[in-house]
N, CA, C and O of each residue as an XYZ file, in Angstrom:
1000
protein
N      80.561    173.048    119.759
C      81.022    172.240    118.627
C      80.300    170.914    118.630
O      80.198    170.273    119.676
N      79.784    170.475    117.459
C      79.083    169.196    117.341
C      79.794    168.318    116.326
O      80.220    168.797    115.275
N      79.923    167.040    116.637
C      80.543    166.081    115.738
C      79.806    164.765    115.871
O      79.827    164.124    116.922
N      79.124    164.354    114.738
C      78.371    163.097    114.723
C      77.355    163.041    115.861
O      77.176    162.008    116.505
N      76.701    164.164    116.090
C      75.654    164.187    117.102
C      76.157    164.328    118.522
O      75.361    164.353    119.460
N      77.485    164.422    118.701
C      78.057    164.537    120.048
C      78.557    165.958    120.226
O      79.276    166.478    119.373
N      78.185    166.579    121.314
C      78.636    167.948    121.575
C      79.901    167.930    122.410
O      80.046    167.118    123.324
N      80.820    168.839    122.086
C      82.062    168.965    122.824
C      82.140    170.375    123.385
O      81.936    171.348    122.659
N      82.429    170.487    124.656
C      82.544    171.789    125.298
C      83.994    171.981    125.715
O      84.570    171.133    126.397
N      84.577    173.095    125.303
C      85.985    173.359    125.629
C      86.089    173.934    127.040
O      85.423    174.913    127.377
N      86.918    173.319    127.840
C      87.158    173.794    129.194
C      88.608    174.277    129.281
O      89.526    173.578    128.853
N      88.804    175.455    129.828
C      90.170    175.948    130.012
C      90.758    175.296    131.250
O      90.089    175.158    132.275
N      92.007    174.900    131.142
C      92.668    174.234    132.263
C      92.890    175.224    133.401
O      93.164    176.402    133.169
N      92.771    174.741    134.616
C      93.013    175.592    135.771
C      94.486    175.987    135.807
O      95.343    175.187    135.429
N      94.799    177.209    136.255
C      96.205    177.637    136.325
C      97.013    176.692    137.201
O      96.537    176.213    138.230
N      98.241    176.433    136.776
C      99.114    175.550    137.556
C      99.529    176.236    138.843
O      99.782    177.441    138.867
N      99.596    175.468    139.897
C     100.018    176.006    141.188
C     101.523    176.260    141.184
O     102.315    175.369    140.874
N     101.898    177.472    141.528
C     103.304    177.846    141.574
C     103.957    177.336    142.865
O     103.289    176.886    143.796
N     105.265    177.426    142.874
C     106.054    177.185    144.082
C     106.737    178.488    144.459
O     107.064    179.302    143.595
N     106.951    178.680    145.760
C     107.601    179.896    146.233
C     108.770    179.548    147.145
O     108.700    178.629    147.961
N     109.829    180.301    146.982
C     110.958    180.201    147.901
C     111.030    181.502    148.687
O     111.088    182.586    148.107
N     111.027    181.388    150.002
C     111.276    182.544    150.858
C     112.673    182.370    151.432
O     112.966    181.398    152.129
N     113.509    183.319    151.126
C     114.906    183.282    151.582
C     115.079    184.377    152.621
O     114.777    185.540    152.354
N     115.559    184.018    153.796
C     115.728    184.980    154.878
C     117.209    185.078    155.243
O     117.801    184.128    155.754
N     117.788    186.234    154.974
C     119.176    186.494    155.345
C     119.217    187.119    156.732
O     118.494    188.076    157.009
N     120.056    186.582    157.594
C     120.301    187.174    158.906
C     121.742    187.671    158.942
O     122.656    186.973    158.504
N     121.940    188.868    159.461
C     123.287    189.452    159.489
C     123.447    190.307    160.737
O     122.467    190.633    161.407
N     124.683    190.664    161.043
C     124.968    191.404    162.263
C     125.520    192.798    162.006
O     125.392    193.687    162.847
N     126.125    192.984    160.857
C     126.819    194.237    160.586
C     126.252    194.956    159.372
O     125.717    194.329    158.457
N     126.375    196.279    159.375
C     125.904    197.092    158.256
C     126.623    196.725    156.968
O     126.025    196.737    155.892
N     127.903    196.398    157.076
C     128.678    196.033    155.887
C     128.129    194.763    155.245
O     128.159    194.626    154.022
N     127.625    193.830    156.062
C     127.013    192.614    155.522
C     125.722    192.950    154.790
O     125.459    192.441    153.700
N     124.930    193.803    155.398
C     123.676    194.218    154.760
C     123.947    194.847    153.393
O     123.237    194.574    152.425
N     124.970    195.684    153.322
C     125.314    196.349    152.060
C     125.761    195.343    151.006
O     125.431    195.496    149.830
N     126.510    194.313    151.413
C     126.955    193.289    150.464
C     125.772    192.470    149.939
O     125.693    192.163    148.750
N     124.859    192.124    150.846
C     123.684    191.348    150.436
C     122.844    192.160    149.461
O     122.412    191.648    148.429
N     122.615    193.423    149.788
C     121.781    194.257    148.917
C     122.425    194.491    147.551
O     121.737    194.474    146.531
N     123.713    194.703    147.528
C     124.411    194.884    146.252
C     124.279    193.617    145.406
O     124.056    193.690    144.198
N     124.419    192.462    146.048
C     124.287    191.181    145.352
C     122.879    191.005    144.789
O     122.703    190.633    143.629
N     121.886    191.276    145.622
C     120.502    191.102    145.182
C     120.157    192.059    144.049
O     119.590    191.651    143.036
N     120.499    193.326    144.219
C     120.131    194.360    143.252
C     120.888    194.237    141.939
O     120.290    194.337    140.867
N     122.198    194.021    142.011
C     123.038    194.071    140.811
C     123.276    192.725    140.149
O     123.606    192.663    138.965
N     123.109    191.632    140.916
C     123.442    190.311    140.366
C     122.276    189.328    140.382
O     121.902    188.790    139.340
N     121.705    189.094    141.552
C     120.724    188.012    141.693
C     119.413    188.289    140.967
O     118.972    187.469    140.160
N     118.779    189.436    141.241
C     117.510    189.731    140.568
C     117.670    189.841    139.052
O     116.852    189.283    138.321
N     118.702    190.544    138.548
C     118.883    190.580    137.094
C     119.065    189.188    136.487
O     118.574    188.922    135.390
N     119.774    188.293    137.199
C     119.987    186.939    136.685
C     118.688    186.148    136.660
O     118.417    185.416    135.709
N     117.886    186.298    137.708
C     116.585    185.623    137.727
C     115.687    186.168    136.612
O     114.953    185.412    135.976
N     115.749    187.457    136.384
C     114.969    188.060    135.297
C     115.375    187.452    133.953
O     114.522    187.129    133.127
N     116.683    187.300    133.743
C     117.160    186.708    132.491
C     116.699    185.259    132.354
O     116.529    184.753    131.245
N     116.502    184.607    133.487
C     116.048    183.214    133.485
C     114.529    183.104    133.381
O     113.986    181.999    133.403
N     113.841    184.240    133.269
C     112.400    184.207    133.093
C     111.587    184.383    134.359
O     110.360    184.288    134.319
N     112.244    184.638    135.487
C     111.541    184.861    136.757
C     111.538    186.365    137.002
O     112.532    186.925    137.463
N     110.432    187.009    136.697
C     110.400    188.468    136.648
C     109.794    189.147    137.876
O     109.909    190.364    138.025
N     109.159    188.386    138.748
C     108.494    188.984    139.915
C     109.167    188.495    141.193
O     108.712    187.542    141.825
N     110.247    189.158    141.557
C     111.009    188.773    142.745
C     110.876    189.878    143.789
O     111.146    191.045    143.506
N     110.463    189.504    144.986
C     110.273    190.491    146.037
C     111.444    190.529    147.005
O     111.986    189.486    147.371
N     111.830    191.716    147.415
C     112.877    191.894    148.430
C     112.320    192.844    149.485
O     111.833    193.928    149.164
N     112.398    192.428    150.740
C     111.747    193.169    151.815
C     112.651    193.262    153.041
O     113.543    192.439    153.249
N     112.388    194.303    153.851
C     113.090    194.481    155.120
C     112.048    194.680    156.222
O     110.971    195.215    155.962
N     112.358    194.255    157.445
C     111.442    194.493    158.561
C     111.214    195.989    158.770
O     112.095    196.799    158.481
N     110.035    196.356    159.269
C     109.752    197.764    159.538
C     110.663    198.274    160.652
O     111.251    197.489    161.396
N     110.771    199.581    160.755
C     111.733    200.213    161.651
C     111.547    199.850    163.124
O     112.522    199.820    163.875
N     110.307    199.574    163.551
C     110.034    199.283    164.957
C     110.204    197.805    165.303
O     110.063    197.428    166.466
N     110.505    196.965    164.316
C     110.682    195.534    164.558
C     112.055    195.277    165.180
O     113.025    195.966    164.865
N     112.127    194.287    166.060
C     113.405    193.972    166.714
C     114.445    193.438    165.738
O     115.640    193.443    166.035
N     113.993    192.974    164.571
C     114.943    192.452    163.576
C     115.295    193.499    162.514
O     115.981    193.189    161.541
N     114.830    194.732    162.700
C     115.168    195.800    161.749
C     116.681    195.976    161.698
O     117.339    196.060    162.735
N     117.228    196.030    160.486
C     118.671    196.140    160.332
C     119.408    194.845    160.552
O     120.637    194.827    160.619
N     118.645    193.727    160.669
C     119.263    192.431    160.928
C     118.823    191.346    159.947
O     119.411    190.264    159.919
N     117.789    191.626    159.137
C     117.280    190.619    158.214
C     116.860    191.241    156.888
O     116.490    192.413    156.808
N     116.932    190.410    155.851
C     116.378    190.736    154.541
C     115.615    189.510    154.062
O     116.108    188.386    154.155
N     114.398    189.736    153.544
C     113.547    188.659    153.044
C     113.476    188.732    151.520
O     113.335    189.812    150.947
N     113.574    187.575    150.873
C     113.460    187.501    149.419
C     112.373    186.481    149.074
O     112.374    185.365    149.596
N     111.451    186.866    148.198
C     110.375    185.985    147.743
C     110.564    185.712    146.255
O     110.581    186.635    145.440
N     110.706    184.429    145.908
C     110.959    184.038    144.523
C     109.874    183.062    144.071
O     109.725    181.999    144.674
N     109.113    183.394    143.029
C     108.101    182.470    142.508
C     108.679    181.579    141.410
O     109.493    182.023    140.600
N     108.250    180.321    141.393
C     108.674    179.372    140.365
C     107.444    178.771    139.707
O     106.463    178.449    140.377
N     107.504    178.623    138.396
C     106.382    178.050    137.662
C     106.172    176.584    138.008
O     105.061    176.066    137.895
N     107.255    175.910    138.436
C     107.182    174.482    138.745
C     108.306    174.108    139.696
O     109.248    174.875    139.895
N     108.198    172.930    140.275
C     109.264    172.425    141.128
C     110.514    172.163    140.301
O     111.630    172.307    140.799
N     110.335    171.782    139.050
C     111.455    171.541    138.154
C     112.261    172.823    137.938
O     113.491    172.788    137.919
N     111.578    173.939    137.777
C     112.281    175.214    137.607
C     113.073    175.567    138.862
O     114.195    176.068    138.783
N     112.477    175.302    140.012
C     113.159    175.564    141.281
C     114.466    174.781    141.392
O     115.486    175.327    141.813
N     114.435    173.506    141.016
C     115.622    172.667    141.148
C     116.702    173.004    140.120
O     117.883    172.744    140.351
N     116.297    173.582    138.982
C     117.260    173.851    137.914
C     117.886    175.243    137.974
O     118.905    175.485    137.327
N     117.300    176.153    138.734
C     117.803    177.520    138.790
C     119.269    177.608    139.218
O     120.010    178.391    138.623
N     119.730    176.847    140.221
C     121.146    176.943    140.587
C     122.088    176.646    139.413
O     123.111    177.315    139.266
N     121.763    175.667    138.588
C     122.592    175.358    137.423
C     122.537    176.478    136.389
O     123.540    176.802    135.753
N     121.347    177.065    136.231
C     121.204    178.182    135.287
C     122.076    179.354    135.720
O     122.753    179.961    134.891
N     122.065    179.675    137.002
C     122.854    180.788    137.518
C     124.346    180.505    137.428
O     125.140    181.411    137.177
N     124.724    179.260    137.632
C     126.142    178.897    137.580
C     126.738    179.122    136.189
O     127.937    179.362    136.049
N     125.890    179.041    135.167
C     126.358    179.224    133.792
C     126.246    180.672    133.321
O     126.636    180.991    132.198
N     125.719    181.544    134.169
C     125.492    182.937    133.817
C     126.731    183.759    134.178
O     126.981    184.023    135.354
N     127.494    184.157    133.183
C     128.743    184.884    133.422
C     128.488    186.292    133.959
O     129.282    186.800    134.752
N     127.400    186.925    133.541
C     127.058    188.244    134.069
C     126.779    188.164    135.560
O     127.171    189.045    136.326
N     126.100    187.100    135.962
C     125.799    186.883    137.374
C     127.080    186.699    138.177
O     127.236    187.282    139.249
N     127.993    185.891    137.660
C     129.250    185.623    138.353
C     130.069    186.891    138.513
O     130.686    187.112    139.555
N     130.074    187.729    137.475
C     130.857    188.960    137.516
C     130.235    189.988    138.454
O     130.931    190.570    139.286
N     128.928    190.216    138.323
C     128.252    191.221    139.138
C     128.172    190.817    140.613
O     128.155    191.675    141.496
N     128.122    189.509    140.873
C     127.975    189.032    142.246
C     129.265    188.554    142.886
O     129.232    187.869    143.909
N     130.401    188.905    142.299
C     131.695    188.366    142.741
C     131.968    188.625    144.221
O     132.402    187.720    144.934
N     131.723    189.832    144.686
C     132.031    190.170    146.082
C     131.282    189.265    147.056
O     131.823    188.869    148.088
N     130.047    188.946    146.722
C     129.211    188.076    147.558
C     129.575    186.608    147.343
O     129.785    185.867    148.303
N     129.646    186.200    146.092
C     129.861    184.783    145.763
C     131.233    184.277    146.198
O     131.382    183.121    146.594
N     132.226    185.146    146.122
C     133.600    184.743    146.450
C     134.044    185.256    147.815
O     135.243    185.361    148.076
N     133.099    185.574    148.678
C     133.445    186.076    150.017
C     134.232    185.025    150.791
O     133.882    183.846    150.750
N     135.294    185.430    151.499
C     136.114    184.480    152.266
C     135.421    184.011    153.535
O     134.466    184.635    153.998
N     135.899    182.922    154.087
C     135.275    182.336    155.278
C     135.305    183.267    156.479
O     134.424    183.202    157.337
N     136.323    184.144    156.549
C     136.451    185.026    157.711
C     135.791    186.393    157.497
O     135.944    187.299    158.317
N     135.055    186.532    156.388
C     134.319    187.767    156.142
C     133.072    187.471    155.303
O     132.920    188.002    154.203
N     132.178    186.618    155.828
C     130.984    186.219    155.063
C     129.980    187.364    154.963
O     129.975    188.251    155.816
N     129.132    187.359    153.935
C     128.161    188.439    153.758
C     126.928    188.311    154.656
O     126.111    189.231    154.703
N     126.781    187.214    155.352
C     125.636    187.025    156.249
C     126.006    186.044    157.355
O     127.005    185.332    157.257
N     125.187    186.011    158.415
C     125.411    185.066    159.512
C     124.801    183.713    159.172
O     125.445    182.675    159.327
N     123.545    183.734    158.704
C     122.844    182.514    158.287
C     121.860    182.886    157.182
O     121.464    184.041    157.031
N     121.482    181.866    156.417
C     120.448    182.044    155.406
C     119.464    180.888    155.520
O     119.842    179.721    155.412
N     118.203    181.224    155.738
C     117.140    180.227    155.843
C     116.349    180.199    154.548
O     116.090    181.248    153.957
N     115.966    179.017    154.103
C     115.136    178.879    152.911
C     113.871    178.106    153.264
O     113.921    177.080    153.942
N     112.728    178.621    152.788
C     111.433    177.978    152.993
C     110.813    177.759    151.616
O     110.741    178.685    150.808
N     110.366    176.532    151.351
C     109.739    176.200    150.072
C     108.246    175.991    150.288
O     107.837    175.259    151.189
N     107.432    176.640    149.452
C     105.983    176.556    149.575
C     105.344    176.198    148.243
O     105.919    176.430    147.180
N     104.125    175.619    148.318
C     103.319    175.360    147.134
C     102.046    176.175    147.245
O     101.383    176.164    148.282
N     101.703    176.884    146.177
C     100.560    177.791    146.189
C      99.251    177.073    146.471
O      99.072    175.911    146.105
N      98.347    177.775    147.122
C      97.003    177.259    147.364
C      96.242    177.129    146.048
O      96.528    177.839    145.085
N      95.282    176.226    146.016
C      94.402    176.130    144.856
C      93.533    177.387    144.743
O      93.134    177.770    143.644
N      93.242    178.028    145.882
C      92.415    179.224    145.890
C      93.072    180.431    145.250
O      92.381    181.343    144.797
N      94.392    180.450    145.205
C      95.159    181.476    144.482
C      96.439    180.811    144.006
O      97.474    180.910    144.665
N      96.377    180.135    142.865
C      97.484    179.300    142.412
C      98.707    180.045    141.915
O      99.770    179.446    141.751
N      98.575    181.344    141.673
C      99.702    182.106    141.151
C      99.851    183.430    141.882
O      98.882    183.991    142.393
N     101.088    183.919    141.920
C     101.406    185.172    142.593
C     100.678    186.336    141.926
O     100.537    186.381    140.704
N     100.222    187.271    142.747
C      99.512    188.452    142.255
C     100.252    189.702    142.723
O     100.500    189.875    143.917
N     100.599    190.567    141.781
C     101.255    191.815    142.153
C     100.253    192.729    142.849
O      99.134    192.890    142.362
N     100.628    193.333    143.981
C      99.684    194.201    144.703
C      99.411    195.487    143.937
O     100.280    196.000    143.233
N      98.190    196.002    144.083
C      97.804    197.258    143.453
C      97.856    198.358    144.506
O      96.874    198.625    145.199
N      99.019    198.986    144.610
C      99.238    200.025    145.610
C      99.735    201.297    144.927
O     100.440    201.233    143.920
N      99.369    202.439    145.472
C      99.774    203.715    144.884
C     100.639    204.553    145.816
O     101.211    205.555    145.385
N     100.745    204.169    147.076
C     101.530    204.933    148.039
C     103.020    204.829    147.713
O     103.439    203.873    147.062
N     103.824    205.797    148.155
C     105.275    205.688    147.977
C     105.788    204.390    148.580
O     105.254    203.910    149.579
N     106.807    203.832    147.981
C     107.343    202.545    148.436
C     107.707    202.588    149.921
O     107.521    201.605    150.638
N     108.217    203.711    150.370
C     108.651    203.834    151.765
C     107.504    203.747    152.758
O     107.731    203.514    153.946
N     106.256    203.933    152.281
C     105.099    203.886    153.170
C     104.348    202.560    153.096
O     103.566    202.239    153.991
N     104.577    201.799    152.049
C     103.813    200.559    151.854
C     104.101    199.569    152.971
O     105.220    199.471    153.473
N     103.064    198.844    153.341
C     103.123    197.967    154.514
C     102.748    196.549    154.096
O     101.629    196.306    153.643
N     103.681    195.617    154.248
C     103.461    194.224    153.866
C     103.447    193.361    155.130
O     104.224    193.570    156.061
N     102.551    192.403    155.129
C     102.439    191.513    156.292
C     102.601    190.067    155.859
O     101.811    189.555    155.065
N     103.620    189.416    156.378
C     103.872    188.000    156.111
C     103.402    187.219    157.330
O     103.902    187.423    158.436
N     102.440    186.323    157.126
C     101.879    185.556    158.236
C     102.226    184.076    158.113
O     102.282    183.522    157.015
N     102.452    183.459    159.250
C     102.712    182.022    159.330
C     101.742    181.413    160.330
O     101.669    181.839    161.483
N     100.992    180.402    159.871
C     100.053    179.695    160.747
C     100.557    178.267    160.936
O     100.526    177.457    160.010
N     101.019    177.974    162.139
C     101.461    176.619    162.461
C     100.269    175.827    163.006
O      99.337    176.390    163.581
N     100.328    174.511    162.810
C      99.264    173.627    163.313
C      99.865    172.490    164.117
O     101.058    172.204    164.012
N      99.031    171.841    164.922
C      99.511    170.796    165.819
C      99.997    169.549    165.080
O     100.990    168.938    165.476
N      99.302    169.175    164.011
C      99.641    167.971    163.239
C      99.442    168.241    161.753
O      98.877    169.263    161.362
N      99.920    167.301    160.928
C      99.758    167.455    159.483
C      98.276    167.489    159.084
O      97.873    168.274    158.225
N      97.471    166.623    159.723
C      96.050    166.563    159.386
C      95.351    167.866    159.754
O      94.518    168.366    158.997
N      95.686    168.409    160.905
C      95.073    169.661    161.335
C      95.525    170.809    160.430
O      94.752    171.719    160.129
N      96.780    170.753    160.005
C      97.285    171.751    159.061
C      96.474    171.734    157.767
O      96.123    172.790    157.240
N      96.179    170.547    157.259
C      95.394    170.448    156.030
C      93.983    170.993    156.232
O      93.372    171.501    155.291
N      93.471    170.889    157.442
C      92.162    171.461    157.751
C      92.192    172.981    157.625
O      91.244    173.582    157.120
N      93.288    173.608    158.089
C      93.408    175.058    157.967
C      93.558    175.467    156.503
O      93.002    176.482    156.083
N      94.301    174.689    155.730
C      94.430    174.965    154.289
C      93.053    174.871    153.627
O      92.705    175.697    152.783
N      92.275    173.859    154.018
C      90.926    173.686    153.470
C      90.051    174.881    153.823
O      89.202    175.285    153.029
N      90.247    175.440    154.988
C      89.478    176.609    155.410
C      89.731    177.790    154.467
O      88.816    178.556    154.167
N      90.969    177.933    154.006
C      91.305    178.991    153.059
C      90.713    178.711    151.685
O      90.168    179.611    151.047
N      90.818    177.459    151.225
C      90.372    177.108    149.878
C      88.877    176.844    149.808
O      88.137    177.629    149.215
N      88.424    175.747    150.405
C      87.011    175.370    150.338
C      86.127    176.310    151.166
O      84.992    176.596    150.786
N      86.653    176.786    152.292
C      85.894    177.716    153.121
C      85.900    179.131    152.566
O      85.174    180.000    153.048
N      86.717    179.354    151.556
C      86.820    180.639    150.837
C      87.331    181.780    151.710
O      86.899    182.923    151.559
N      88.245    181.473    152.616
C      88.909    182.545    153.344
C      89.739    183.387    152.370
O      89.905    184.591    152.565
N      90.260    182.737    151.315
C      90.985    183.468    150.274
C      90.057    184.490    149.617
O      90.443    185.641    149.412
N      88.835    184.070    149.287
C      87.862    184.973    148.674
C      87.475    186.117    149.592
O      87.233    187.234    149.136
N      87.418    185.840    150.881
C      87.080    186.874    151.859
C      88.154    187.957    151.880
O      87.845    189.148    151.874
N      89.424    187.533    151.906
C      90.523    188.498    151.866
C      90.463    189.336    150.591
O      90.708    190.542    150.620
N      90.137    188.689    149.472
C      90.061    189.409    148.198
C      88.927    190.423    148.208
O      89.099    191.558    147.763
N      87.770    190.015    148.714
C      86.623    190.913    148.752
C      86.891    192.142    149.614
O      86.420    193.236    149.306
N      87.646    191.960    150.689
C      87.927    193.062    151.602
C      89.159    193.880    151.196
O      89.535    194.823    151.892
N      89.784    193.519    150.072
C      90.873    194.327    149.536
C      92.198    194.199    150.252
O      92.899    195.193    150.443
N      92.555    192.978    150.655
C      93.817    192.766    151.360
C      95.031    192.692    150.426
O      96.161    192.624    150.909
N      94.827    192.703    149.113
C      95.936    192.690    148.158
C      96.928    191.570    148.453
O      98.125    191.822    148.592
N      96.444    190.351    148.550
C      97.312    189.215    148.870
C      98.251    188.906    147.709
O      97.814    188.789    146.564
N      99.520    188.776    148.003
C     100.529    188.434    146.995
C     100.532    186.936    146.734
O     100.579    186.502    145.583
N     100.481    186.141    147.810
C     100.481    184.684    147.664
C      99.918    184.032    148.915
O      99.866    184.634    149.987
N      99.498    182.786    148.749
C      99.158    181.888    149.849
C      99.881    180.577    149.543
O      99.849    180.114    148.403
N     100.530    179.972    150.536
C     101.238    178.743    150.240
C     101.349    177.781    151.409
O     101.479    178.189    152.563
N     101.293    176.491    151.083
C     101.576    175.437    152.056
C     103.081    175.242    152.124
O     103.732    175.121    151.086
N     103.643    175.210    153.316
C     105.081    175.003    153.446
C     105.409    173.538    153.144
O     104.940    172.624    153.822
N     106.223    173.347    152.114
C     106.655    172.007    151.703
C     107.907    171.606    152.473
O     108.077    170.445    152.845
N     108.777    172.580    152.706
C     110.009    172.316    153.444
C     110.393    173.574    154.203
O     110.509    174.655    153.625
N     110.589    173.418    155.503
C     110.938    174.559    156.338
C     111.180    174.106    157.768
O     111.043    172.924    158.083
N     111.537    175.036    158.625
C     111.922    174.671    159.982
C     110.792    174.673    160.996
O     111.015    174.350    162.163
N     109.555    175.039    160.567
C     108.470    175.167    161.542
C     107.212    174.461    161.068
O     106.102    174.963    161.250
N     107.385    173.310    160.468
C     106.250    172.576    159.913
C     105.503    171.799    161.000
O     106.067    171.466    162.042
N     104.191    171.511    160.729
C     103.420    171.907    159.552
C     102.903    173.339    159.687
O     102.429    173.748    160.748
N     103.005    174.092    158.587
C     102.493    175.455    158.599
C     102.213    175.952    157.192
O     102.663    175.369    156.206
N     101.471    177.023    157.122
C     101.197    177.718    155.872
C     101.625    179.158    156.055
O     101.757    179.641    157.179
N     101.839    179.844    154.938
C     102.236    181.241    154.993
C     101.523    182.009    153.890
O     101.199    181.455    152.839
N     101.285    183.280    154.140
C     100.732    184.128    153.094
C     101.160    185.569    153.336
O     101.570    185.931    154.439
N     101.059    186.393    152.283
C     101.477    187.789    152.368
C     100.362    188.699    151.877
O      99.854    188.529    150.769
N      99.981    189.673    152.712
C      99.016    190.701    152.323
C      99.725    192.055    152.299
O     100.764    192.229    152.936
N      99.152    193.023    151.554
C      99.830    194.304    151.377
C      98.850    195.464    151.501
O      97.667    195.338    151.183
N      99.375    196.605    151.976
C      98.525    197.761    152.248
C      99.271    199.049    151.912
O     100.498    199.066    151.816
N      98.507    200.124    151.735
C      99.119    201.416    151.416
C     100.014    201.908    152.562
O     101.044    202.541    152.329
N      99.606    201.610    153.802
C     100.358    202.031    154.985
C      99.878    201.246    156.197
O      98.984    200.408    156.083
N     100.470    201.515    157.356
C     100.126    200.786    158.577
C      98.672    201.040    158.990
O      97.992    200.128    159.461
N      98.203    202.262    158.815
C      96.840    202.592    159.197
C      95.833    201.794    158.365
O      94.815    201.330    158.878
N      96.136    201.642    157.069
C      95.249    200.872    156.197
C      95.243    199.412    156.610
O      94.204    198.753    156.558
N      96.387    198.908    157.016
C      96.469    197.516    157.485
C      95.558    197.303    158.684
O      94.778    196.351    158.714
N      95.655    198.184    159.666
C      94.845    198.050    160.877
C      93.352    198.154    160.570
O      92.543    197.430    161.149
N      92.992    199.050    159.663
C      91.588    199.228    159.298
C      91.041    197.981    158.589
O      89.904    197.574    158.825
N      91.855    197.384    157.726
C      91.425    196.177    157.016
C      91.188    195.018    157.983
O      90.201    194.293    157.859
N      92.094    194.847    158.942
C      91.927    193.741    159.882
C      90.734    193.966    160.813
O      90.095    193.011    161.254
N      90.441    195.231    161.107
C      89.257    195.522    161.908
C      87.999    195.130    161.142
O      87.065    194.566    161.712
N      87.983    195.437    159.840
C      86.838    195.048    159.000
C      86.726    193.541    158.892
O      85.626    192.987    158.897
N      87.870    192.881    158.796
C      87.888    191.426    158.682
C      87.252    190.783    159.913
O      86.414    189.890    159.791
N      87.653    191.240    161.094
C      87.156    190.656    162.330
C      85.656    190.798    162.511
O      85.017    189.966    163.155
N      85.095    191.862    161.936
C      83.666    192.078    162.089
C      82.834    191.624    160.916
O      81.615    191.799    160.918
N      83.467    191.042    159.909
C      82.742    190.646    158.706
C      81.858    189.420    158.968
O      82.330    188.451    159.563
N      80.595    189.437    158.543
C      79.681    188.311    158.776
C      80.196    186.993    158.194
O      80.021    185.935    158.800
N      80.828    187.055    157.028
C      81.348    185.827    156.419
C      82.420    185.197    157.308
O      82.444    183.979    157.487
N      83.308    186.030    157.867
C      84.349    185.511    158.737
C      83.748    184.963    160.031
O      84.178    183.916    160.516
N      82.775    185.650    160.584
C      82.157    185.180    161.820
C      81.503    183.813    161.619
O      81.574    182.946    162.489
N      80.866    183.634    160.462
C      80.230    182.346    160.165
C      81.279    181.265    159.957
O      81.164    180.168    160.502
N      82.317    181.580    159.159
C      83.360    180.607    158.847
C      84.135    180.191    160.096
O      84.365    179.002    160.315
N      84.535    181.152    160.905
C      85.347    180.856    162.088
C      84.569    180.119    163.168
O      85.163    179.520    164.065
N      83.234    180.159    163.086
C      82.404    179.470    164.082
C      82.062    178.039    163.678
O      81.503    177.293    164.482
N      82.384    177.645    162.454
C      82.055    176.294    162.000
C      82.818    175.251    162.825
O      84.028    175.381    163.010
N      82.127    174.221    163.322
C      82.756    173.206    164.167
C      83.952    172.527    163.512
O      84.927    172.192    164.185
N      83.879    172.324    162.186
C      84.956    171.594    161.502
C      86.254    172.379    161.401
O      87.292    171.803    161.075
N      86.221    173.692    161.674
C      87.426    174.512    161.553
C      87.948    175.015    162.898
O      88.689    175.997    162.946
N      87.573    174.358    163.972
C      88.017    174.788    165.291
C      89.408    174.237    165.626
O      89.756    173.118    165.251
N      90.187    175.047    166.338
C      91.480    174.619    166.907
C      92.446    174.101    165.828
O      93.137    173.106    166.046
N      92.495    174.772    164.669
C      93.397    174.295    163.614
C      94.669    175.128    163.486
O      95.445    174.928    162.552
N      94.892    176.057    164.411
C      96.135    176.842    164.422
C      96.734    176.801    165.821
O      96.058    177.128    166.797
N      97.992    176.402    165.922
C      98.664    176.349    167.225
C      99.498    177.598    167.488
O      99.755    177.950    168.639
N      99.926    178.277    166.395
C     100.710    179.505    166.548
C     100.526    180.364    165.307
O     100.619    179.880    164.179
N     100.263    181.640    165.531
C     100.083    182.608    164.452
C     101.146    183.686    164.617
O     101.176    184.382    165.632
N     102.016    183.823    163.624
C     103.095    184.814    163.727
C     103.019    185.805    162.578
O     102.853    185.411    161.424
N     103.140    187.093    162.889
C     103.126    188.137    161.868
C     104.502    188.783    161.763
O     105.154    189.050    162.772
N     104.930    189.028    160.540
C     106.163    189.762    160.278
C     105.800    190.947    159.403
O     105.231    190.778    158.325
N     106.130    192.156    159.869
C     105.781    193.373    159.148
C     106.990    193.841    158.333
O     108.096    193.982    158.855
N     106.748    194.077    157.039
C     107.842    194.349    156.115
C     107.548    195.556    155.240
O     106.403    195.974    155.077
N     108.635    196.104    154.678
C     108.515    197.108    153.622
C     109.344    196.637    152.427
O     110.410    196.050    152.613
N     108.869    196.885    151.206
C     109.643    196.488    150.029
C     110.826    197.430    149.830
O     110.751    198.606    150.184
N     111.905    196.920    149.270
C     113.025    197.763    148.902
C     112.686    198.487    147.600
O     111.735    198.119    146.910
N     113.452    199.497    147.273
C     113.205    200.271    146.051
C     113.366    199.425    144.792
O     112.740    199.699    143.768
N     114.213    198.389    144.874
C     114.472    197.559    143.693
C     113.641    196.279    143.659
O     113.820    195.455    142.763
N     112.751    196.104    144.603
C     111.877    194.924    144.623
C     110.886    194.968    143.467
O     110.384    196.035    143.113
N     110.607    193.813    142.882
C     109.597    193.717    141.815
C     108.182    193.689    142.373
O     107.222    193.928    141.640
N     108.045    193.401    143.651
C     106.728    193.194    144.264
C     106.424    194.312    145.274
O     105.361    194.312    145.894
């Protein structure tokens, strides 16, 4: 476009970075697990859908994990921090939510639906600013999800690891190798800061192992991991292996 001899070039704005809430329910009894799942399936996810949040993930640890039958993970994406802060008020005004979730919401003190609930708030990386639904074809019962947490010694060192993902293009490397990453995020509030978290997905456990073997031998990773500026930026790396529930959106 030209106007009075001046050219104007239209630039599309970069996608806004989302926020993510990871909610971890811990419980001791099967009856608690059933109450949590009924609440999530029949009340919470439908209410979030009505509020415009359509991609909500619900996951359980794999059968061989020590927390199998003891935890449920929920991943909720928010378009903005403002949406995150307003959701509780939106749900409070939702009569369908109150009715469908009554057993959970009105549980008495001597029969709670869970032992504890942990919440972690994250902000998406610039390298992948929005959640991506995985492209998987295997039955849900076989799909293998990996949630990773990278802790760092200090805030500055943590930012160095984030830079390694963004500017160093570790995000691009995962994409090229087909890791089907759902999200990458800096932890804004949580119990193990400073840290970042991300989730990759695979058709099954064998595919997961094969992908990580390829990753370790990839020339791009060998070059990136050997760079002096990215040394010693992780103090603890923790993996959690999960499977999606049948009613999960992700």
